[in-house]
N, C-alpha and C positions, 0 to 999 in steps of 0.2 A: 378051825382057824385057817389052816393052810388051804382048804377048799374055798373058803370065802375070799382069800387073796387071789386065788386063781380066777374066780368069777369076776372079781373087780378088774383084774388085768384083761380078761377077755372083753368085758364091757368097755373098758377104755380103748382097747384096740379096735373094737367094732365102731365106736363113736368117732375115733380118729379116721377110720376108713370112710365113714359116712361124710365127715367134714371135708376130707380130701376130694371125694367124688363131687360134693356140692361146690367146692372151690373150682374144680375143673369145669363144671357145667356153667358156673357164673363167668369164668374167664372166656369160655367158648361163646357165650351169649354176648358178652361185651365186645369180643373180637368181631362177631358177626354184625353187630349194630354199627360198629365203627366202619367196617368194610362196606356196609350198605349205605351209610352216610357218604362215604367217599365216592361210591359208585353214583349216587344221585347227584352229587356235586359235579362229577365229571360229565354226567349226562347233560346237566343244565349248561355247563360250559360248552359242550359239543353243540347242543341245540342253538345256543346263542351265536357261536361262530358260524354255524351253518346258515342261520337266518341272516346274519350280516353279509355273508357271501352271496346269498340269493338277492338281497337288496342291492348290493353293489353291481351284480350282473344285470339286474333289471334296469338300474340307472344307466349303465353303459349301453345296453341295447336300445333303450328308449331315446337316448341322446343322439343317435345317428352317427356316433363316432366308432361304430363297430370295427371297421377296418383298421382304424388307428389304435384301437384298444385291444386288439387280439392278444398281444403279449401279456397285457395285464389280466385278461380273462384266464389265460393259461396259468398264470402265476396263482390266481385265486383258486382255480381248480386243484392245482398241485397242493396248495395249502390245506384245502378241505380233505384231500386224499391223505395227507400227512396226519391230520387230526384223527381221521377215521382209523388209520393204521395204528396210531398210538393207543386209541381207545381199545382196539382189539388186543393189542399187546398187554395193556393193563388188565383187561378182562382175563386173559390167559394166565397172568401172574396170580390174580385173585383166585382163580379156579385151582391153581397149584397150591396156593396157601391153604385154601379150604381143605384140600385133600390131605395136606400134611397135618392140619389140626385134627381132622377126623381119624387119622391113623393112630393118634395117641389114645 
């Protein structure tokens, strides 16, 4: 009888460990999917802003107002550089988060 109780306790412990491992794997997959979705959304926003900037620059150059619009062009370039910097910053944070998740 005592041996049977031990076996049942071991089985329960093993099943609990299996469930905890499965839960961790599911959490990791969900986190990775959310992170990938966020990355794709940021990429789309970045590409949209970049396209808008190129279109605006093209309009300015074609309109022969280049000398009058130099400051505006510089502001647009600065804006694109800021967006690119933030994208790199967010990517670095995502890499760090992934490293922390993988440490568990």
